[in-house]
N, C-alpha and C positions, 0 to 999 in steps of 0.2 A: 304115750305122753311125752312131750318134748321138754326136756329139762336142760337148762343151761346155767342156772344160778342156784346156788345154796343159799338158804336164809341166813343172813348175817344180822344178828341183832344189834341195834344201835347201843352205844355205851350209855347206860343209864343206871342210877342207884338212888336210894333214898336214905337220908340221915335225919336224925332228930335234932332238934336245937340243942338238947343237952350234950349230944355227941359232938356237935359242931363246936360248942362253946368250951368243951374239954380239950380241943385241939389248939396247937400253937397257931396264931394268925397266919403265919407264912411257913409253907412247907417247901424247902428248896432242893429236896432230894430228887424230884422229877427231872428227866433229862430235858435239855432245851430242844426246841424244834429245829428241824432242818431248814436251811434258808428257803423261803418262798421264792419260786422262780420269777424273774422279772419279766413277766410276759405282758405286762400292761393290761391284764384282764381282771384286775381287782381294784377297789377303791383304795388309793395309796395311803390315806390318813385315817382309815376306818378299821374296826376290828369287831367281829362277833364273838361274844363271850357267853357260854352257857354255864349256869350254876346248878348245883344239886337241889333237889326238892327241899323245901323248908329253910332255905337260906334267906335271911331277912335283908332288909334295906341297909342296915348298918354294916353287915358283913359285905355286902356288895360294894358299898361305898369304900370300904377298906381295900378291896381288891382293885377298884378303880384308882385309888391313891397309890397303890403299889405300882401300877402301870403309868400313872400320871395322866390318865385319860379322863374325858368328860363324857357323860351320858348324852347320846343323841336321841335314843328312842328305846323303849321297851318293846321288844319284838314278840313277847309271849302272847300266843293266841289263846282263845277260849277253849280250843281243843287241847292245848298243852295243859291248861289249868284242870280240865276235866280228867285228864289222865295223869295228873300229878307228875308231869314231866320235869318241872323245874322252870327256871327263868332263863330267857335269852336276851341279852342286851346288845345294842349297837353302840359302840364307843367311838369317840374321836381321839385319835392319838395326838399327843403333844408334838410340836415341831421338833424334827430331829430324830425321832423314834420311828424306825421302820416297822413294818407289819411283822416281819420275822422276830424282831426284838420285842414287840408287844406281845406276841404269842408266848415267847419264852418267859416274859415277866408274869403273864397271867397264869401260866401253868405252875408257877411256884406257889400260888395261893391255894390252900387246901380245899376251898369251897368250889373252885373252878372245875367243871367237868371236861370242858374242852374250849379252845379258843382257835379262831380260823379267820382267814381273810374274807372280806365281803366281795365275793367273786362277781364279775360282771358277765352277763349272758347276752347273746345277740340271736336273731332269728336266722334261719338258713335258707334264704330264697334269693334268686336273681330274677333281676327283672325281665209230644207235640210242642218241647222246649227247643227253640231254634238251634241252640248250640249242639244239642244231641242229635236232632235230625240232620243237621248240616254238617256232620262228620267232624265236629270240633271237640268232643268230649271222649277221646280215645280211652282214657282211663276208666270210664265207666262201661265200656263195651265188653263183649265176650265173643266167643267164637260162633255163637248162634244168634247173635243180635243183628239188627239192621240199623245203621252200619255195623260191621263186624270188625273185631280186633282180638285175636286170641290172647294177646298180652294185656288187655285191659283187666280190670278187677272182676269182671263178669257180673257187676251189679245189675246190668240191664236184664240178664236172665233171671235173677231174683225178682226184679219188678214184674216180669212177665207172668209170674205165678202169685202176684199180689203180695209179695214179701217187701213192703216198702217202709216198715218201721211202725213206731207208736208214739204218741204224744206223752205216754206215761214213762217214757225212758229218757233220762237226762244224760248229757255230758258236759263237762267244764272245759272251756277253751282258755288255757293259761298262755297269754301271748300278748300282743298289742290288743287294743280295743277292736271292736267290730261294729260296722254300720248296721245295727240291728233293725233300723227302719228301712233298709234296702228292700225293694220290691220282692226279691227272691228269698229274703231271709226273715222278714218281719213275722210271718206266721209261725215260725219255729223257734223264736227267742222267748225265753222265760220272762215272766213278770212276777216279782216276789209278792206272794200273798201274805207274808209274815211281817212285812215292814213296808206298809204303804207310805207315800210321800206326805209326811206330816211333820217333819223336823224332829222326830223322836226315834230313838233306837228301840222299836217295838219288839224285836226278836232277841234283844240282849246280846248281840255278838260284838258290840262296841262300834258298829258301823251304822251311821244314820241314813236311813232311806236308801238302802242298797237294792234299788228297784230291779235292776237287771244284772246285778253282780256289783263288782267294786273295782275301782282304779287304785291299785296299791302303789303305782308309781307316783300319781298325783295326789293320793290320799283323799279321794272324793268319789262321789257316786256317778260321775259322768264316764261311762265305759266306752264311749265313742267321742274322740276329740277331733275329728276331721280326716281329711284325705290322707294324712301321715299314717293312719291305722289301716294301711292297705294289706299288710301281711295277715293280720288277724281276720280281716274281712274275707280275704282269699281262702284262708284255712276253713272258716265257718261255711263257706259255700260248698266246699268239697264234702264236708261232713253232712251238712243238712240244708241245702238250698231246696226250696219247695218244688218238687217234681210234678209234672203233669198239669202245670198251670199255663202252659203256652208261652211262658216267658224265659228268656235267657238260658240258664243252665239248671241242672238237676244234681242234688247231692246224693251221696250213697243212701241216706235216709230221707225220704220224702216227707215223713212225719217224725218229729223228734222235738225235744226241748233242750236248747243250748243256753249256757250261762257263761258270762264273761268274768274272767279275773285278769285284769289288765296289769301287767307288771313290766312289760317292755315299753320304754319310751323312745325318744329320738336318740338317746345315747346308750340304749340297751337297758338291762334290768339287773338287779342285785340279788344275791343270795337271801338277804333279809326279806325282800319282797316276794321272792319265790317261795319261801317257807310259809309266809302268810297266805299266798294264793293257794297253795296245796291244802293247808289246813282249813281254808274257807269252805272248800267242797266237802272235806271230811266232817266238818262241823254241821253243814247243811244236811248231810245224810244222817249222822248220828242223832241230832236233835229234832229234825223235822221229818225224817223217814223218806226223804226224796230218793227216788230210784236212780242215783247217780252211779253209772256203771264204769265210766272211764273219763280221764282227762286227756286232752290233746296238748303235747309238749314239743312244739316244732321250734326249738331253740337249744343252745348249748354254749359251752365256753367255760373257762376257768378250771379249777382243779377240784379234787374231792372235798366235799362239805359234809361233815357228820350231821350238821343240823338239817341239811336238806334230805340226807339219807333217812333220818329219823322221821321227817314229815312224810316222806313217800311210804315209810313203813306204816305210819298211823293210817294212811289211805289204804294200804294193803289190808290192814286189820279190819277195815270197814268195807272190804270187797270192792275197792274202786281200782280199776286198771290205770296204768300210767303209760300211755303210748308216747314213745320218744323218738325223735329224729336221730338217725345214726350219725348225722354230720356230713359236711360237705368238703372234707379235705382240708388241706393247709392252704398257705398263701399261693401255691402253685395252682390251685383249683383242681387238683387230682386227688381222688379218694384215698384215704389212709386206712391202715389195718388197725381197727380198734382193739384187737387182741394184743397188739404191741404197744400202742399209745392210746390210753384211755381217752374216750370222749364222754363228757358228763353233760346232762344227767343219764344218757342212755346206757352208760356202762356200770351203774350202780347195780348191786347184786340182789336187790329186792325182787322177790318172785313175781310181783305184779307188773313188772316192766315188760313191754313189748318194744323192741328196738327195731327200727324200720329203715331199710335201705331203699334206694330209688332205682327203677328200671326205665327203659325207653320204650317207645311204641313199637319197636322191632324186637323187643325181648332182651336187649343188652343191659348190663349194669351201667347206669349213667356214669360217665367218666368222673363226674365230681363226687359220687357217692361213696362214703365210707363203707366198710364191709368188716367181717370178722367171723370166723368159723364158730367161735364160742360166745361172742358178745353181741352179735347182730342176729335177730331172729328170723326176718322175712323181708322180701322185697315187695314193692308196691309201685304203681305208676307215679313218677315224679318229674318227668322231663316234659316241658310244654303242656302244662296242666291249665286248662281254662277254667275260671271260676269268677265269683263275684268280686267286684272292686268298688271302693266307695267314690261318690261324687255327690254333688249337691242334690240331684234328683234321685239318687239311689237306683240308677239304671245302668251302671257301668259294669263291664266284664273285661277280662284279659288273662293272659297266659303267663304263669311264672314257672320256673324250675327249681327243684331242690328236694332234699329229704324232707324239708318242711312241707312240701306238697304231697309226698308219698304217705307221710304219717297220718294226715286226716282221712285218707282212704281206709286205713286200718281202724282208726277211732270210729268211723261210721260203720264199719263191718261189726265192731263189738256191740254197738248199739242195735244193729239190725238183728244180730243173734239174741240179744237180750229181749228184744220185742217178741220173738217167737219162742223164747224159752224162759218164761217169767220165773224168777227166783234163782237162776243160774249164778253160781258163784264166780268170783273173778278168775279163780284157777280153771273152772270149767269153760268159761268163755275164751280164755287164753288157749286152752288146749284145742278148742274147736277151730279157732283161727289158724293155729300152727299145723294141726293135723290135716286141714284141708288144703294146704298149700300145693300148688302145682310145680313139680319139679322143673327147674329151668337151668339150662346148661351154663349161662352166665353167672349164676348164683351157686353153682355146685362147688362145695368146699369153701364158700365165702360167707355163708350164714348158717345158722342152726338147722333150718329146715331145707336149705338148698333149693328153696322155691319161692314162688310169688303168691300174692293174695288171690283168693278164689271165693268171692262172696256167695256165688251160687251153691257152693259146697257146704254152706252152713245150715 
């Protein structure tokens, strides 16, 4: 078994109201936070503040007054409430108060568990299925397929023995939206049976008519907002474009159910909406028993977030894997060592994370791809990957590059394994993925497995 992460539990505790009221309103003994780096990757006038379970509105208002902040939104999800996690609020800081100062003020209040920036995340891409038979889908090929490429993920070899997935296996796509009506995607996108379009929150998750998922960036049920949702549509095609239909491309899984949680908009996405997105899938699995085996997370940026770590851990407890892009390096476009400089969310230590680097069609590590002997797990095809793209007719295709493109190959592989191994735990699926990796010289010493994805070995 491959192990790279120890399980680090999120900071969490429970207090009774009597205990809370027995304490002084303000506790100033806690050390102030180190300055938040001025990276431009967090919302400058916002703060996420988490409170202990049992803290009422009056005490939370007291903490806000201490900071001088106004409530923007209660970020607490149904999953947090079910697990007695406590409350998370998104606050607007007053003029002249920096995020660093706001954190320091918040930490002086006894009821605050933690306070942190509202980090901004962005995606990591650059700008008898015809693309498969026409030698355009190298990432799906294997050394025994026609066409052949030994550095592909070997999905074609799995398909040859009828290992094509199952409509009873679900994955979540946390990203931009996706054009679910695309000719190569529509058959494999989920329609919510628990909340039909009637203007009522039938399933009680606080979201009205989340028919195909939810747009957390726009706070509505429209998970596809037009051609700007190209990244999410491309990711979806690699995971689950309908194969064998004589059209366009084929995903790793020909049969699957995909669900959108859109949190990336034109200016990126925030920690607050990332937390809600992760919990959305955990809630669907815990309350409705959906067989959600993984989420795809082709995005990154910002610093460490305790709130997001805790959300990923709740997913872990529900046996949902979190497949994450290792990142595309810095401003110079050259891959970085994640062992030295953390890339989030792929660097979180939750045991359900699979961090994915990118390789080229000739087996080299893509020049842009981050790496890490202990913090990146495996490589997968990520350079010049052809997949679905949105247009008004839902008939467009194109090639993108990035660890964003490598990650959905792994997410699809997780779903493919789950289809043939019903009831497999997240740990079992992850171990199968990593144990079957093909040793690859360009990845030797640069990731945990030292190898690349091998779907046919699952």
